[in-house]
Structures are given as structure tokens and as C-alpha cells.
Gaussian input, Z-matrix of N, CA and C with variables (Angstrom, degrees):
# hf/3-21g

backbone

0 1
 N
 C     1     B1
 C     2     B2     1     A1
 N     3     B3     2     A2     1     D1
 C     4     B4     3     A3     2     D2
 C     5     B5     4     A4     3     D3
 N     6     B6     5     A5     4     D4
 C     7     B7     6     A6     5     D5
 C     8     B8     7     A7     6     D6
 N     9     B9     8     A8     7     D7
 C    10    B10     9     A9     8     D8
 C    11    B11    10    A10     9     D9
 N    12    B12    11    A11    10    D10
 C    13    B13    12    A12    11    D11
 C    14    B14    13    A13    12    D12
 N    15    B15    14    A14    13    D13
 C    16    B16    15    A15    14    D14
 C    17    B17    16    A16    15    D15
 N    18    B18    17    A17    16    D16
 C    19    B19    18    A18    17    D17
 C    20    B20    19    A19    18    D18
 N    21    B21    20    A20    19    D19
 C    22    B22    21    A21    20    D20
 C    23    B23    22    A22    21    D21
 N    24    B24    23    A23    22    D22
 C    25    B25    24    A24    23    D23
 C    26    B26    25    A25    24    D24
 N    27    B27    26    A26    25    D25
 C    28    B28    27    A27    26    D26
 C    29    B29    28    A28    27    D27
 N    30    B30    29    A29    28    D28
 C    31    B31    30    A30    29    D29
 C    32    B32    31    A31    30    D30
 N    33    B33    32    A32    31    D31
 C    34    B34    33    A33    32    D32
 C    35    B35    34    A34    33    D33
 N    36    B36    35    A35    34    D34
 C    37    B37    36    A36    35    D35
 C    38    B38    37    A37    36    D36
 N    39    B39    38    A38    37    D37
 C    40    B40    39    A39    38    D38
 C    41    B41    40    A40    39    D39
 N    42    B42    41    A41    40    D40
 C    43    B43    42    A42    41    D41
 C    44    B44    43    A43    42    D42
 N    45    B45    44    A44    43    D43
 C    46    B46    45    A45    44    D44
 C    47    B47    46    A46    45    D45
 N    48    B48    47    A47    46    D46
 C    49    B49    48    A48    47    D47
 C    50    B50    49    A49    48    D48
 N    51    B51    50    A50    49    D49
 C    52    B52    51    A51    50    D50
 C    53    B53    52    A52    51    D51
 N    54    B54    53    A53    52    D52
 C    55    B55    54    A54    53    D53
 C    56    B56    55    A55    54    D54
 N    57    B57    56    A56    55    D55
 C    58    B58    57    A57    56    D56
 C    59    B59    58    A58    57    D57
 N    60    B60    59    A59    58    D58
 C    61    B61    60    A60    59    D59
 C    62    B62    61    A61    60    D60
 N    63    B63    62    A62    61    D61
 C    64    B64    63    A63    62    D62
 C    65    B65    64    A64    63    D63
 N    66    B66    65    A65    64    D64
 C    67    B67    66    A66    65    D65
 C    68    B68    67    A67    66    D66
 N    69    B69    68    A68    67    D67
 C    70    B70    69    A69    68    D68
 C    71    B71    70    A70    69    D69
 N    72    B72    71    A71    70    D70
 C    73    B73    72    A72    71    D71
 C    74    B74    73    A73    72    D72
 N    75    B75    74    A74    73    D73
 C    76    B76    75    A75    74    D74
 C    77    B77    76    A76    75    D75
 N    78    B78    77    A77    76    D76
 C    79    B79    78    A78    77    D77
 C    80    B80    79    A79    78    D78
 N    81    B81    80    A80    79    D79
 C    82    B82    81    A81    80    D80
 C    83    B83    82    A82    81    D81
 N    84    B84    83    A83    82    D82
 C    85    B85    84    A84    83    D83
 C    86    B86    85    A85    84    D84
 N    87    B87    86    A86    85    D85
 C    88    B88    87    A87    86    D86
 C    89    B89    88    A88    87    D87
 N    90    B90    89    A89    88    D88
 C    91    B91    90    A90    89    D89
 C    92    B92    91    A91    90    D90
 N    93    B93    92    A92    91    D91
 C    94    B94    93    A93    92    D92
 C    95    B95    94    A94    93    D93
 N    96    B96    95    A95    94    D94
 C    97    B97    96    A96    95    D95
 C    98    B98    97    A97    96    D96
 N    99    B99    98    A98    97    D97
 C   100   B100    99    A99    98    D98
 C   101   B101   100   A100    99    D99
 N   102   B102   101   A101   100   D100
 C   103   B103   102   A102   101   D101
 C   104   B104   103   A103   102   D102
 N   105   B105   104   A104   103   D103
 C   106   B106   105   A105   104   D104
 C   107   B107   106   A106   105   D105
 N   108   B108   107   A107   106   D106
 C   109   B109   108   A108   107   D107
 C   110   B110   109   A109   108   D108
 N   111   B111   110   A110   109   D109
 C   112   B112   111   A111   110   D110
 C   113   B113   112   A112   111   D111
 N   114   B114   113   A113   112   D112
 C   115   B115   114   A114   113   D113
 C   116   B116   115   A115   114   D114
 N   117   B117   116   A116   115   D115
 C   118   B118   117   A117   116   D116
 C   119   B119   118   A118   117   D117
 N   120   B120   119   A119   118   D118
 C   121   B121   120   A120   119   D119
 C   122   B122   121   A121   120   D120
 N   123   B123   122   A122   121   D121
 C   124   B124   123   A123   122   D122
 C   125   B125   124   A124   123   D123
 N   126   B126   125   A125   124   D124
 C   127   B127   126   A126   125   D125
 C   128   B128   127   A127   126   D126
 N   129   B129   128   A128   127   D127
 C   130   B130   129   A129   128   D128
 C   131   B131   130   A130   129   D129
 N   132   B132   131   A131   130   D130
 C   133   B133   132   A132   131   D131
 C   134   B134   133   A133   132   D132
 N   135   B135   134   A134   133   D133
 C   136   B136   135   A135   134   D134
 C   137   B137   136   A136   135   D135
 N   138   B138   137   A137   136   D136
 C   139   B139   138   A138   137   D137
 C   140   B140   139   A139   138   D138
 N   141   B141   140   A140   139   D139
 C   142   B142   141   A141   140   D140
 C   143   B143   142   A142   141   D141
 N   144   B144   143   A143   142   D142
 C   145   B145   144   A144   143   D143
 C   146   B146   145   A145   144   D144
 N   147   B147   146   A146   145   D145
 C   148   B148   147   A147   146   D146
 C   149   B149   148   A148   147   D147
 N   150   B150   149   A149   148   D148
 C   151   B151   150   A150   149   D149
 C   152   B152   151   A151   150   D150
 N   153   B153   152   A152   151   D151
 C   154   B154   153   A153   152   D152
 C   155   B155   154   A154   153   D153
 N   156   B156   155   A155   154   D154
 C   157   B157   156   A156   155   D155
 C   158   B158   157   A157   156   D156
 N   159   B159   158   A158   157   D157
 C   160   B160   159   A159   158   D158
 C   161   B161   160   A160   159   D159
 N   162   B162   161   A161   160   D160
 C   163   B163   162   A162   161   D161
 C   164   B164   163   A163   162   D162
 N   165   B165   164   A164   163   D163
 C   166   B166   165   A165   164   D164
 C   167   B167   166   A166   165   D165
 N   168   B168   167   A167   166   D166
 C   169   B169   168   A168   167   D167
 C   170   B170   169   A169   168   D168
 N   171   B171   170   A170   169   D169
 C   172   B172   171   A171   170   D170
 C   173   B173   172   A172   171   D171
 N   174   B174   173   A173   172   D172
 C   175   B175   174   A174   173   D173
 C   176   B176   175   A175   174   D174
 N   177   B177   176   A176   175   D175
 C   178   B178   177   A177   176   D176
 C   179   B179   178   A178   177   D177
 N   180   B180   179   A179   178   D178
 C   181   B181   180   A180   179   D179
 C   182   B182   181   A181   180   D180
 N   183   B183   182   A182   181   D181
 C   184   B184   183   A183   182   D182
 C   185   B185   184   A184   183   D183
 N   186   B186   185   A185   184   D184
 C   187   B187   186   A186   185   D185
 C   188   B188   187   A187   186   D186
 N   189   B189   188   A188   187   D187
 C   190   B190   189   A189   188   D188
 C   191   B191   190   A190   189   D189
 N   192   B192   191   A191   190   D190
 C   193   B193   192   A192   191   D191
 C   194   B194   193   A193   192   D192
 N   195   B195   194   A194   193   D193
 C   196   B196   195   A195   194   D194
 C   197   B197   196   A196   195   D195
 N   198   B198   197   A197   196   D196
 C   199   B199   198   A198   197   D197
 C   200   B200   199   A199   198   D198
 N   201   B201   200   A200   199   D199
 C   202   B202   201   A201   200   D200
 C   203   B203   202   A202   201   D201
 N   204   B204   203   A203   202   D202
 C   205   B205   204   A204   203   D203
 C   206   B206   205   A205   204   D204
 N   207   B207   206   A206   205   D205
 C   208   B208   207   A207   206   D206
 C   209   B209   208   A208   207   D207
 N   210   B210   209   A209   208   D208
 C   211   B211   210   A210   209   D209
 C   212   B212   211   A211   210   D210
 N   213   B213   212   A212   211   D211
 C   214   B214   213   A213   212   D212
 C   215   B215   214   A214   213   D213
 N   216   B216   215   A215   214   D214
 C   217   B217   216   A216   215   D215
 C   218   B218   217   A217   216   D216
 N   219   B219   218   A218   217   D217
 C   220   B220   219   A219   218   D218
 C   221   B221   220   A220   219   D219
 N   222   B222   221   A221   220   D220
 C   223   B223   222   A222   221   D221
 C   224   B224   223   A223   222   D222
 N   225   B225   224   A224   223   D223
 C   226   B226   225   A225   224   D224
 C   227   B227   226   A226   225   D225
 N   228   B228   227   A227   226   D226
 C   229   B229   228   A228   227   D227
 C   230   B230   229   A229   228   D228
 N   231   B231   230   A230   229   D229
 C   232   B232   231   A231   230   D230
 C   233   B233   232   A232   231   D231
 N   234   B234   233   A233   232   D232
 C   235   B235   234   A234   233   D233
 C   236   B236   235   A235   234   D234
 N   237   B237   236   A236   235   D235
 C   238   B238   237   A237   236   D236
 C   239   B239   238   A238   237   D237
 N   240   B240   239   A239   238   D238
 C   241   B241   240   A240   239   D239
 C   242   B242   241   A241   240   D240
 N   243   B243   242   A242   241   D241
 C   244   B244   243   A243   242   D242
 C   245   B245   244   A244   243   D243
 N   246   B246   245   A245   244   D244
 C   247   B247   246   A246   245   D245
 C   248   B248   247   A247   246   D246
 N   249   B249   248   A248   247   D247
 C   250   B250   249   A249   248   D248
 C   251   B251   250   A250   249   D249
 N   252   B252   251   A251   250   D250
 C   253   B253   252   A252   251   D251
 C   254   B254   253   A253   252   D252
 N   255   B255   254   A254   253   D253
 C   256   B256   255   A255   254   D254
 C   257   B257   256   A256   255   D255
 N   258   B258   257   A257   256   D256
 C   259   B259   258   A258   257   D257
 C   260   B260   259   A259   258   D258
 N   261   B261   260   A260   259   D259
 C   262   B262   261   A261   260   D260
 C   263   B263   262   A262   261   D261
 N   264   B264   263   A263   262   D262
 C   265   B265   264   A264   263   D263
 C   266   B266   265   A265   264   D264
 N   267   B267   266   A266   265   D265
 C   268   B268   267   A267   266   D266
 C   269   B269   268   A268   267   D267

   B1=1.4501
   B2=1.5342
   B3=1.2766
   B4=1.3575
   B5=1.5926
   B6=1.3247
   B7=1.4851
   B8=1.5028
   B9=1.4552
   B10=1.4906
   B11=1.4975
   B12=1.3037
   B13=1.5044
   B14=1.4910
   B15=1.3664
   B16=1.4180
   B17=1.5676
   B18=1.4008
   B19=1.4913
   B20=1.4813
   B21=1.3863
   B22=1.4588
   B23=1.4676
   B24=1.3504
   B25=1.3622
   B26=1.5739
   B27=1.2380
   B28=1.4847
   B29=1.5878
   B30=1.2403
   B31=1.5014
   B32=1.6054
   B33=1.4327
   B34=1.3981
   B35=1.4888
   B36=1.3150
   B37=1.4613
   B38=1.4617
   B39=1.3621
   B40=1.5185
   B41=1.5585
   B42=1.3144
   B43=1.4692
   B44=1.5591
   B45=1.3371
   B46=1.5624
   B47=1.5987
   B48=1.3397
   B49=1.5761
   B50=1.4551
   B51=1.2974
   B52=1.4930
   B53=1.6328
   B54=1.3922
   B55=1.4361
   B56=1.6360
   B57=1.3633
   B58=1.4811
   B59=1.4257
   B60=1.3585
   B61=1.4092
   B62=1.3954
   B63=1.3737
   B64=1.5456
   B65=1.3915
   B66=1.3520
   B67=1.3892
   B68=1.4161
   B69=1.3620
   B70=1.5639
   B71=1.5319
   B72=1.3613
   B73=1.4629
   B74=1.4317
   B75=1.3491
   B76=1.4743
   B77=1.4307
   B78=1.4122
   B79=1.4366
   B80=1.5766
   B81=1.3577
   B82=1.5918
   B83=1.5401
   B84=1.1272
   B85=1.5495
   B86=1.4955
   B87=1.3214
   B88=1.4263
   B89=1.5060
   B90=1.2990
   B91=1.5764
   B92=1.5129
   B93=1.3408
   B94=1.4299
   B95=1.5356
   B96=1.2299
   B97=1.4856
   B98=1.5256
   B99=1.4389
   B100=1.5051
   B101=1.5057
   B102=1.2781
   B103=1.4663
   B104=1.5661
   B105=1.3272
   B106=1.4333
   B107=1.5109
   B108=1.4037
   B109=1.3767
   B110=1.5421
   B111=1.2701
   B112=1.4696
   B113=1.5324
   B114=1.3630
   B115=1.3965
   B116=1.6627
   B117=1.3181
   B118=1.3682
   B119=1.4836
   B120=1.2885
   B121=1.5878
   B122=1.6400
   B123=1.3054
   B124=1.4779
   B125=1.5659
   B126=1.1926
   B127=1.3643
   B128=1.6060
   B129=1.3670
   B130=1.3841
   B131=1.6428
   B132=1.2716
   B133=1.4938
   B134=1.5982
   B135=1.3765
   B136=1.4425
   B137=1.4688
   B138=1.3418
   B139=1.3469
   B140=1.5446
   B141=1.3496
   B142=1.3947
   B143=1.5357
   B144=1.2955
   B145=1.4004
   B146=1.5778
   B147=1.2808
   B148=1.5018
   B149=1.5504
   B150=1.3463
   B151=1.5201
   B152=1.6470
   B153=1.3102
   B154=1.3250
   B155=1.5694
   B156=1.2190
   B157=1.4736
   B158=1.6041
   B159=1.3657
   B160=1.4430
   B161=1.5162
   B162=1.3547
   B163=1.4926
   B164=1.4938
   B165=1.2935
   B166=1.5174
   B167=1.5394
   B168=1.2871
   B169=1.4677
   B170=1.5481
   B171=1.2677
   B172=1.4911
   B173=1.5199
   B174=1.3253
   B175=1.5416
   B176=1.4927
   B177=1.2398
   B178=1.3995
   B179=1.6322
   B180=1.4090
   B181=1.4835
   B182=1.5672
   B183=1.2341
   B184=1.5486
   B185=1.5473
   B186=1.3712
   B187=1.5191
   B188=1.5585
   B189=1.2969
   B190=1.5229
   B191=1.4882
   B192=1.2948
   B193=1.5894
   B194=1.4415
   B195=1.2627
   B196=1.5264
   B197=1.5486
   B198=1.2807
   B199=1.3828
   B200=1.5276
   B201=1.3335
   B202=1.4289
   B203=1.5649
   B204=1.3273
   B205=1.3940
   B206=1.4835
   B207=1.3988
   B208=1.3676
   B209=1.4978
   B210=1.3123
   B211=1.4782
   B212=1.5709
   B213=1.2549
   B214=1.4789
   B215=1.5572
   B216=1.3173
   B217=1.4379
   B218=1.5557
   B219=1.3194
   B220=1.4277
   B221=1.5576
   B222=1.2520
   B223=1.6006
   B224=1.5333
   B225=1.3534
   B226=1.5556
   B227=1.6024
   B228=1.3289
   B229=1.5300
   B230=1.3465
   B231=1.5139
   B232=1.4453
   B233=1.5416
   B234=1.2898
   B235=1.4577
   B236=1.5564
   B237=1.2892
   B238=1.4575
   B239=1.5994
   B240=1.3491
   B241=1.5255
   B242=1.6089
   B243=1.2142
   B244=1.5822
   B245=1.5749
   B246=1.2992
   B247=1.5143
   B248=1.5480
   B249=1.2901
   B250=1.4990
   B251=1.6451
   B252=1.2887
   B253=1.4987
   B254=1.4580
   B255=1.3189
   B256=1.4940
   B257=1.5694
   B258=1.4336
   B259=1.4443
   B260=1.4407
   B261=1.3869
   B262=1.4666
   B263=1.6078
   B264=1.4258
   B265=1.4270
   B266=1.5135
   B267=1.3601
   B268=1.4605
   B269=1.4732
   A1=108.17
   A2=125.10
   A3=123.52
   A4=118.40
   A5=108.76
   A6=115.77
   A7=107.56
   A8=114.97
   A9=118.77
   A10=104.71
   A11=117.71
   A12=120.26
   A13=106.22
   A14=121.82
   A15=127.96
   A16=114.76
   A17=113.80
   A18=114.33
   A19=109.90
   A20=118.01
   A21=117.14
   A22=116.66
   A23=118.35
   A24=120.28
   A25=107.43
   A26=116.60
   A27=122.06
   A28=102.36
   A29=126.20
   A30=126.23
   A31=99.82
   A32=121.37
   A33=117.39
   A34=114.57
   A35=120.25
   A36=123.36
   A37=110.91
   A38=119.24
   A39=123.28
   A40=104.80
   A41=120.50
   A42=120.91
   A43=107.11
   A44=115.32
   A45=122.57
   A46=104.25
   A47=112.81
   A48=119.53
   A49=104.62
   A50=124.97
   A51=128.24
   A52=104.96
   A53=111.59
   A54=119.94
   A55=106.57
   A56=114.17
   A57=116.06
   A58=109.61
   A59=124.80
   A60=122.09
   A61=116.55
   A62=115.57
   A63=118.76
   A64=111.87
   A65=118.46
   A66=122.21
   A67=121.31
   A68=114.56
   A69=121.55
   A70=105.10
   A71=121.09
   A72=116.37
   A73=115.30
   A74=117.60
   A75=124.20
   A76=111.44
   A77=119.26
   A78=125.96
   A79=108.99
   A80=111.38
   A81=113.57
   A82=109.67
   A83=111.64
   A84=117.76
   A85=116.19
   A86=121.02
   A87=122.90
   A88=113.35
   A89=118.13
   A90=123.53
   A91=104.01
   A92=132.68
   A93=125.23
   A94=109.08
   A95=122.80
   A96=121.31
   A97=107.59
   A98=115.69
   A99=114.20
   A100=109.80
   A101=119.23
   A102=118.97
   A103=109.32
   A104=120.04
   A105=123.49
   A106=113.26
   A107=112.27
   A108=118.90
   A109=108.71
   A110=125.00
   A111=132.11
   A112=110.14
   A113=114.63
   A114=123.44
   A115=111.25
   A116=116.54
   A117=124.06
   A118=117.34
   A119=112.22
   A120=120.75
   A121=108.15
   A122=110.24
   A123=110.81
   A124=108.03
   A125=133.51
   A126=137.42
   A127=108.01
   A128=113.31
   A129=116.41
   A130=108.81
   A131=118.65
   A132=120.93
   A133=108.45
   A134=115.33
   A135=111.14
   A136=114.70
   A137=116.95
   A138=121.96
   A139=113.44
   A140=114.72
   A141=124.77
   A142=108.57
   A143=120.73
   A144=124.69
   A145=111.28
   A146=113.71
   A147=115.98
   A148=111.07
   A149=112.63
   A150=119.84
   A151=99.74
   A152=120.36
   A153=119.84
   A154=112.07
   A155=117.88
   A156=122.95
   A157=109.48
   A158=112.83
   A159=114.10
   A160=114.65
   A161=115.81
   A162=113.25
   A163=114.24
   A164=114.49
   A165=117.67
   A166=113.07
   A167=116.93
   A168=122.17
   A169=107.62
   A170=121.91
   A171=123.56
   A172=114.85
   A173=108.59
   A174=115.23
   A175=114.68
   A176=121.91
   A177=122.53
   A178=113.94
   A179=111.53
   A180=121.42
   A181=107.99
   A182=109.67
   A183=125.81
   A184=96.30
   A185=113.26
   A186=118.77
   A187=110.67
   A188=120.40
   A189=124.41
   A190=108.07
   A191=122.91
   A192=121.81
   A193=106.41
   A194=120.43
   A195=121.28
   A196=109.92
   A197=118.39
   A198=121.53
   A199=108.74
   A200=115.79
   A201=123.60
   A202=112.89
   A203=113.45
   A204=121.26
   A205=111.09
   A206=119.79
   A207=126.80
   A208=110.81
   A209=113.44
   A210=121.03
   A211=110.55
   A212=116.30
   A213=121.85
   A214=113.84
   A215=109.88
   A216=108.12
   A217=116.65
   A218=114.23
   A219=117.13
   A220=113.03
   A221=115.51
   A222=118.81
   A223=108.32
   A224=118.43
   A225=115.72
   A226=108.32
   A227=113.73
   A228=114.90
   A229=111.53
   A230=115.27
   A231=115.26
   A232=112.92
   A233=120.07
   A234=125.42
   A235=107.74
   A236=118.46
   A237=118.18
   A238=110.98
   A239=113.11
   A240=113.69
   A241=105.12
   A242=117.50
   A243=117.22
   A244=108.35
   A245=113.79
   A246=120.98
   A247=104.58
   A248=118.38
   A249=120.98
   A250=104.65
   A251=121.23
   A252=120.54
   A253=109.96
   A254=116.53
   A255=118.69
   A256=116.00
   A257=110.03
   A258=115.60
   A259=102.69
   A260=124.52
   A261=119.69
   A262=110.43
   A263=106.25
   A264=114.34
   A265=114.98
   A266=115.14
   A267=118.75
   A268=107.47
   D1=-47.10
   D2=175.68
   D3=-64.56
   D4=-32.74
   D5=179.70
   D6=-65.36
   D7=-38.84
   D8=-173.63
   D9=-65.22
   D10=-42.36
   D11=-171.10
   D12=-71.39
   D13=-39.44
   D14=174.93
   D15=-62.93
   D16=-37.15
   D17=176.75
   D18=-70.68
   D19=-35.83
   D20=178.41
   D21=-68.95
   D22=-27.85
   D23=176.31
   D24=-74.40
   D25=-36.05
   D26=-178.73
   D27=-66.21
   D28=-41.81
   D29=-169.71
   D30=-73.34
   D31=-41.54
   D32=177.71
   D33=-65.29
   D34=-35.09
   D35=175.52
   D36=-61.88
   D37=-44.14
   D38=-177.40
   D39=-67.23
   D40=-35.53
   D41=-175.76
   D42=-72.15
   D43=-37.45
   D44=-176.72
   D45=-66.21
   D46=-45.75
   D47=-177.07
   D48=-60.20
   D49=-50.98
   D50=-175.24
   D51=-56.61
   D52=-51.92
   D53=-173.51
   D54=-54.36
   D55=-47.38
   D56=-177.03
   D57=-68.88
   D58=-32.56
   D59=173.90
   D60=-65.92
   D61=-35.44
   D62=173.61
   D63=-68.60
   D64=-37.30
   D65=174.24
   D66=-61.18
   D67=-31.70
   D68=179.25
   D69=-81.86
   D70=-20.69
   D71=174.76
   D72=-77.86
   D73=-22.55
   D74=-173.34
   D75=-85.87
   D76=-30.65
   D77=-173.61
   D78=-118.07
   D79=150.69
   D80=176.58
   D81=-67.38
   D82=162.11
   D83=179.52
   D84=-69.86
   D85=-15.93
   D86=177.28
   D87=-84.21
   D88=-3.85
   D89=-177.99
   D90=-60.90
   D91=-56.92
   D92=-175.78
   D93=-54.37
   D94=-42.63
   D95=-171.88
   D96=-71.68
   D97=-32.47
   D98=177.65
   D99=-71.95
   D100=-40.60
   D101=177.58
   D102=-62.09
   D103=-45.52
   D104=178.94
   D105=-52.23
   D106=-50.48
   D107=-176.74
   D108=-64.65
   D109=-41.11
   D110=176.99
   D111=-57.26
   D112=-47.31
   D113=177.14
   D114=-58.29
   D115=-52.45
   D116=178.70
   D117=-63.56
   D118=-37.07
   D119=173.30
   D120=-62.56
   D121=-48.94
   D122=-175.39
   D123=-73.99
   D124=-28.77
   D125=168.44
   D126=-57.38
   D127=-53.95
   D128=-173.82
   D129=-66.49
   D130=-34.05
   D131=179.72
   D132=-69.79
   D133=-38.55
   D134=178.14
   D135=-71.70
   D136=-27.27
   D137=179.59
   D138=-69.30
   D139=-39.52
   D140=177.33
   D141=-63.69
   D142=-41.46
   D143=179.35
   D144=-65.40
   D145=-42.94
   D146=177.02
   D147=-61.47
   D148=-45.24
   D149=-175.50
   D150=-62.44
   D151=-47.70
   D152=-172.81
   D153=-59.65
   D154=-40.05
   D155=179.90
   D156=-66.39
   D157=-48.83
   D158=175.95
   D159=-61.83
   D160=-35.42
   D161=174.90
   D162=-65.83
   D163=-39.55
   D164=-178.33
   D165=-67.17
   D166=-35.78
   D167=-176.44
   D168=-85.18
   D169=-42.20
   D170=-172.80
   D171=-81.81
   D172=-55.96
   D173=-174.55
   D174=-83.94
   D175=-45.55
   D176=-175.13
   D177=-92.49
   D178=-12.96
   D179=175.97
   D180=56.26
   D181=56.43
   D182=175.37
   D183=-84.05
   D184=145.31
   D185=169.94
   D186=-66.99
   D187=144.93
   D188=-174.15
   D189=-59.59
   D190=-34.66
   D191=-177.65
   D192=-73.85
   D193=-37.03
   D194=178.65
   D195=-73.21
   D196=-31.36
   D197=177.20
   D198=-66.60
   D199=-40.97
   D200=177.46
   D201=-62.95
   D202=-38.47
   D203=177.75
   D204=-67.60
   D205=-39.90
   D206=177.21
   D207=-62.72
   D208=-43.93
   D209=-178.86
   D210=-63.28
   D211=-43.27
   D212=177.31
   D213=-68.43
   D214=-34.22
   D215=174.07
   D216=-77.69
   D217=-20.56
   D218=167.82
   D219=-69.42
   D220=-47.63
   D221=173.51
   D222=-55.97
   D223=-44.94
   D224=-178.01
   D225=-58.84
   D226=-45.68
   D227=-175.21
   D228=-62.45
   D229=-42.48
   D230=-176.59
   D231=-59.72
   D232=-41.75
   D233=-177.79
   D234=-73.85
   D235=-40.59
   D236=-174.72
   D237=-69.38
   D238=-38.66
   D239=-174.66
   D240=-79.91
   D241=-17.26
   D242=167.73
   D243=-59.98
   D244=-48.77
   D245=-177.91
   D246=-65.56
   D247=-51.66
   D248=-173.42
   D249=-62.50
   D250=-32.64
   D251=178.24
   D252=-70.50
   D253=-35.78
   D254=179.06
   D255=-69.70
   D256=-33.60
   D257=177.95
   D258=-70.19
   D259=-42.50
   D260=-172.91
   D261=-66.27
   D262=-41.13
   D263=-177.56
   D264=-57.95
   D265=-29.42
   D266=-176.78
   D267=-89.04

């Protein structure tokens, strides 16, 4: 019984290794780094947004609806200035 389970695990391990080798052939070697950087950048942005809301509500005692408006204005400016920077860069 145990041999059967171990042999199945070995088969799945070989299949996964082959799948990873095929995946490495399809994509450039920089793809894992790019995906990691994108993930960490998004994580940092969401963390900053959460800290901004907590700071506005707890330290400055801003009304929750006003802090929501400030949060949305911040998001708007982040995306607009990205487009403005792209226009200036071109």
C-alpha cells in the first residue's frame, strides 16, 4: 500500500518537473523576477493605502467619509499621473 502511494507521488513529481521544464522553455528567465516585483509593488501600495486610512481616522480624526474621499482622490491621482508621465515621456 505504501509503495503504491510513494510511486504515485513520484509520478506526480516527475510530471511536475517536466511541466516546469516546458514552462521555462516558453517564457524568458526574467518572468519570475518580474512577477515577484509586481506582487511586492502591489502589496506595498495596498499597505500604504491601509496605513493612510488608519492615520487619517485615528491620528488626525478625519471623518470616515472624508478619509474615503481622500483615499479615492489619492487613487485617482496615482493613475492619472502615471498617464501624464507616459505622455511626457513620449
